[in-house]
C-alpha positions in Angstrom: 0.0 0.0 0.0 2.9 2.4 0.6 3.6 2.3 -3.2 0.1 3.7 -3.8 0.3 6.6 -1.4 3.8 7.6 -2.4 2.9 8.1 -6.1 -0.4 9.9 -6.3 -0.4 9.8 -10.1 -0.5 6.0 -10.5 -3.4 4.4 -12.4 -4.3 0.7 -12.4 -6.4 -1.5 -14.6 -9.5 -3.1 -13.1 -7.8 -6.5 -12.9 -4.8 -5.1 -11.1 -7.1 -3.1 -8.8 -9.2 -6.1 -8.0 -6.0 -8.0 -7.1 -4.8 -5.1 -4.8 -8.2 -4.9 -3.1 -8.8 -8.6 -2.9 -12.1 -8.8 -4.7 -13.3 -9.7 -8.1 -13.7 -7.2 -10.9 -17.5 -7.4 -10.9 -17.5 -6.3 -7.3 -15.6 -3.2 -8.2 -18.0 -2.4 -11.0 -20.9 -2.8 -8.6 -19.2 -0.6 -6.0 -18.7 2.1 -8.7 -22.5 2.3 -9.2 -23.2 2.6 -5.5 -20.3 4.8 -4.3 -20.0 8.2 -6.0 -16.5 8.6 -4.6 -15.2 5.9 -6.9 -14.5 7.5 -10.3 -12.1 5.5 -12.4 -11.0 7.1 -15.6 -12.2 5.4 -18.7 -10.4 5.1 -22.0 -12.2 5.6 -25.3 -12.6 1.9 -25.5 -14.2 1.9 -22.0 -11.3 0.3 -20.1 -11.2 1.5 -16.5 -8.2 3.0 -14.8 -8.3 3.4 -11.1 -6.3 6.1 -9.4 -4.5 5.7 -6.1 -7.2 7.7 -4.5 -9.9 5.4 -5.9 -7.9 2.4 -4.4 -7.8 4.1 -1.0 -11.6 4.5 -1.1 -12.1 0.9 -2.3 -10.0 -0.3 0.6 -12.1 1.7 3.0 -15.3 0.3 1.4 -14.0 -3.2 1.7 -13.1 -2.7 5.4 -16.5 -1.2 6.2 -18.4 -4.0 4.4 -16.3 -7.0 5.1 -14.6 -6.4 8.4 -17.0 -3.9 10.2 -20.2 -5.5 8.9 -21.8 -2.3 7.5 -24.5 -2.6 4.8 -23.9 -0.8 1.5 -26.2 2.0 2.6 -24.3 2.4 6.0 -21.0 2.4 4.2 -22.2 5.1 1.8 -23.4 7.2 4.7 -20.0 7.0 6.5 -18.0 7.8 3.3 -20.3 10.7 2.5 -19.9 12.1 6.0 -16.1 11.8 5.6 -16.2 13.5 2.2 -18.5 16.2 3.5 -16.2 17.0 6.3 -13.1 17.2 4.1 -15.0 19.3 1.6 -15.8 21.8 4.3 -12.2 21.8 5.5 -11.0 22.4 2.0 -13.5 25.2 1.4 -12.4 26.9 4.7 -8.7 26.6 3.7 -9.5 28.0 0.2 -11.4 30.9 1.7 -8.5 31.7 4.0 -6.1 31.7 1.1 -8.4 33.9 -1.0 -8.7 36.4 1.8 -4.9 36.5 2.2 -4.5 37.0 -1.6 -7.1 39.8 -1.6 -5.5 41.6 1.3 -2.1 41.3 -0.5 -3.6 42.8 -3.7 -5.2 45.6 -1.8 -1.9 46.4 0.0 0.0 46.3 -3.3 -2.6 48.5 -4.9 -2.2 51.1 -2.1 1.6 51.1 -2.5 1.3 51.6 -6.3 -1.1 54.5 -5.8 1.2 56.1 -3.3 4.1 55.8 -5.7 2.2 57.2 -8.6 1.3 60.4 -6.8 
């Protein structure tokens, strides 16, 4: 698993991903339909390529379903809550960065106006 997290740009075919996750390919296709967080890239011919992020979600789904005994619906709720929390955190961080950038632009604008006069 360390190989997956160290290289965030890796993509894997469905057969390789199924082997990594430890389930069959049809299970991955089924999970794709149920979990919106799983979005493999598809080639023009329709071949699926899973990213490292997809694989992390798939491993989480497998753990929730197989080890912790959640239903599909329960696992969807948990993952949606996790995604919602991280979206809010990302939005807050983005808003902070935007505020900093706006303040820097305002300060720069004031300096330019002073120097023009």
